[in-house]
N, C-alpha and C positions, 0 to 999 in steps of 0.2 A: 790531580794528585792531591791527597789530603796532606795537611801540614803536620809535620812531626817536630816538636820542640825537644830539646835535649833534657835528659835527666840531670839532676844535680849529682847523684851518686847511685852506684849500682854495686851490690855485692852478690856473689854466687857461691853457694856451698854444694859440693857434690855429696849428696846423701846416700846414693846407691850407685854402684858401678861394679863391673866384674872383678876388678882388682882393688887392692887396698894399699894405702901408703905404708912405707917401711915403718915397722914398730907401732902401727896404729892399732888400737883396740876395736876399731869399727869392724863390722861384718861385711864381707863381700857377697854379692849374689849376681846371677845373670839378669841384667836389667839396668835401668838407669833412672835416676831421679835427681833433680836440682831444686834447691831452695833459694829463691831469689828475693832480695830486698831491694826495692826501687824507691828512690826519694826524689821528689820534685816540689820545691817550695816547702809548704808545711804539710805535704801529703806523703805518707809512707805506706807502701803496700807490700805484703809478703805473699809471693806466688810460688806454689809448688808445681814444677813441671814434671809430669809423669810420676808414677807411684811404684815402679819396679814390679816384681811379682810376689815378693814375700813381705807382708806387712809387719811381721814380727821383727825381722831384720831391719826394716826401714825405720820403725819406731824406736828400736834399740839405738840405731845410729843417730836419730834425731836427739835422743836423750843425751848421748855422749857429746854431741856437737852443740848442745845448748839451744836446740830449736824446740819451741813449744808448739805442739800441733794446734792449740787454741789460738795461736797468733796468725794462722794461715788465713788469708783473705780471698783466695781463689786457687783453682787448680786448672792447669792446662794439660790435656792429654794429646800427645803428638800423633798417635795412631793406635789402632786397635789391639796390637799384639800383647799377649798375656804378660810378657816381661816388662811392659810399660803400664799395664792397667791392673795387674793382679792385686795390688794393695789398695785399690781405690775405695771400696766400701768401708773397709776397716779403718783406713785413714780418716775418712769422713766421720766415722763414729768417734774417733779420737779427737777430731777438731771440735765436735759438739755444737755446731752451729746449724741454723735453719737457712735454707735457700743460699747455700754457699755456691757461687758460680763455678761450674765445671764446663770448661770450654773445649770443644772438639769439633770434628767434621761430622756432617750428617750420616756418613756411612759407618760410623763407629760400631754399630751393633750387627753388621752383616756377617754371614758365615765367611770364615777365612781359614783355609786349611791347606795342607800339603798331602800328596799322595805317595811320596817316596821318603824314606824306605817303607812307610806304611801310612795309611790314612790317619791324620792327626789334625784336630782343630787347634789352631794357634792364635785365634782371635780372642776377644774379650770373653772371660769365663762366665759360667752359670752363676757364680757368686757375685757378679757385677752386672746384673741385668739393669735395665732402665728403672724398674720398680725398686730394686734394692738400693741403687744409687740415690734415688729420690727419698726413699724411706730413711736412709742414713743422713739426710740433710742436704744432698746435692741438688742444685738447680742447673739442669742441663741446658747449655747454650750451644746448639749445634749449627754451625754455619760454614759455608764454603768461602766466605769473605774474610779478609783481615779484620780482626776485632781488637780495638784498643783496650788494654787492661788498665791503663792510666796514661797520662801524658808522658810520652817518651818510651812506652812499652807496648808492643803489639804482637799479636799472632800474625803469621804470614798469610793465612788463608791458603787456598789451593795454589800449589806451585806448578806453573806451566812447564812441561818437559820440552826442552829445546835442544839439548846436546844429543849427538848421535851415538855416544859411547856409554852414557850412564843408563842404568837399569835398576829395577826393583831390588835385585840381588838374591831373590828366592823364587822357586817355582810355585808360586801361590795360586790358589784357585778359589773361586767363589761361585755363587749361583745367581743367574740373572732373574728378572721379574717373572719369567716363565719357567723357572726351575731348571734351566739349562746350565751345564757346567762350562764356565768360561775362565780365562786367565784373569787374575786380580791385579790391576795396575796400581793398587795402593793409592787411590786418589785422596784418601784421608790423611796422608802424611803431611803434617804441618810443622812449623818451627816457630820460635819466638825471636823477635828482633828488639834490641834495646838501643836507643839513640844516646850517645855520649856527647859531651861538649867537644867542639872541634870538628864536627861532621863525621864522626866515626860510629860504627855499630859493634855491638856484641851479638852474635848469633848463637842461639842455643838449639841444638837438634836432638831428636830422639834416636832415629836410625838413618835418616837421610834417604829414605826409599825414593824420594823424588829426585835424588842426585844432589850431592853437596854443591856442585858447580851451579846447577839450576837454582838451588836455594840461595846461594850467595848473590847471584845476579838479580834474582827476584827481590831479595831484601833490599839491595841497593836502589833498585828502581822504585820499589814501594815507598821507601822512606825519603828518597832524594838525597841520600848522604853520599860522601865522596870516598869513603874507605871503611875497612873492617878492622877494628882493634883486635878482635879475637873470635874464633869459632870454637865452640865447646860442644862435644857430644859424640855420638856414634855416626860413622860414615858408611856402614854396611858394605865393606869391601873384603870381608873375611873370606869369601869364596870366589872373589873376582879373579880373572886371569891377570897376569902381570901387565899385559898390554893395557888393559883398562885402568889398572892402578896407576901406571905411569902417565896415561892421558889425563887422569884426574889430578894427579900431583902437578903436572905441567900447567893444566888449565887454572888451578888454584894459584900457582906461582905467577900467572899472568894477571891476576886480580890484585887490587890494593889491599892485601891482607897482611897484618903485622904478625899474628901468631895463630897457631892451631894447637888445640888440646883435644886429641881424639882417642877414644877407647871403645869399650863395650863391643860392638859388632864390627869395628874397623879392621881388626885382624893384624897379626904380626907383620906379614909381608908389606901391607900398606903403611904400617907405622914406620917400618924401615925406610920405605921409599919417601915418605913425608919428611923423615929426619934428614935424608940425603938432600931433599929439595929445599927445606926451610932451615936446616941447621938447628941452632939452639932456639929458634923461634917455634919449634915443634916439641911438644912433650906428651907422653901418654897420659890420658885422663885416669884419675884414680879416686876411689872413695876417700873422703875426708879433705880433699883439696878445697881451699878457699881462695876466691878472687875478689879483689876490690878495684873498682873503676870509678872515676878516671885515675 
């Protein structure tokens, strides 16, 4: 197991999310994006996790929240869906750097679509092809393995599916190497884990298509830490049956988790159940929220 030292400080700003904080001038959109500042010793890195789907709204919120695109040192894409990748090329242009690391899974550019209620491609858009990302200044680093962004901050890499009740959450399809229509298991779903002093993690997810319980257990094992300070992101329980929602909440309650901030694709029923389970240690995620750790 690789060694994971703790960060000195971590800050997280929710730049994009489906809902907006009360009286906030920020714009909401269907999607998610986090701006993360990690500090270790004399090193500070600013990482953008996902780019939502509308770059105009994303850049508007960055300006309101005092975030300079030129200060971004790298981008992590948690999975292919357009509400997490739609702003990528335009954000890269706004950053204005060459060879800016863009970390994702190797399956990022595959076909990914639904057939109901009609055929619709929901994966990465034509405006964010490999060529356009690279032309905008992105250096694609596509790996199934965990990748350290700096000391104390890492992607999870591929998350092994272990639970018998978690699932992708959507009837997604793709094409195999011979052009056959197959179910898409969303192998590209990755998250980001930040190590805090005291052996605690902050886990940042996009949609948790790998299952949030799987992600939490994987992150603890990967980093060798003893607990989770906070989970922030989407849990994709919006269309899940109540039985699965309750199993998820109960399994999370059985892990050493201090707080959960879930929104985007989590869904109201799941938010209610998480509030029942975690009490005031659960809050809905909203655009404009800022978190400071430790």
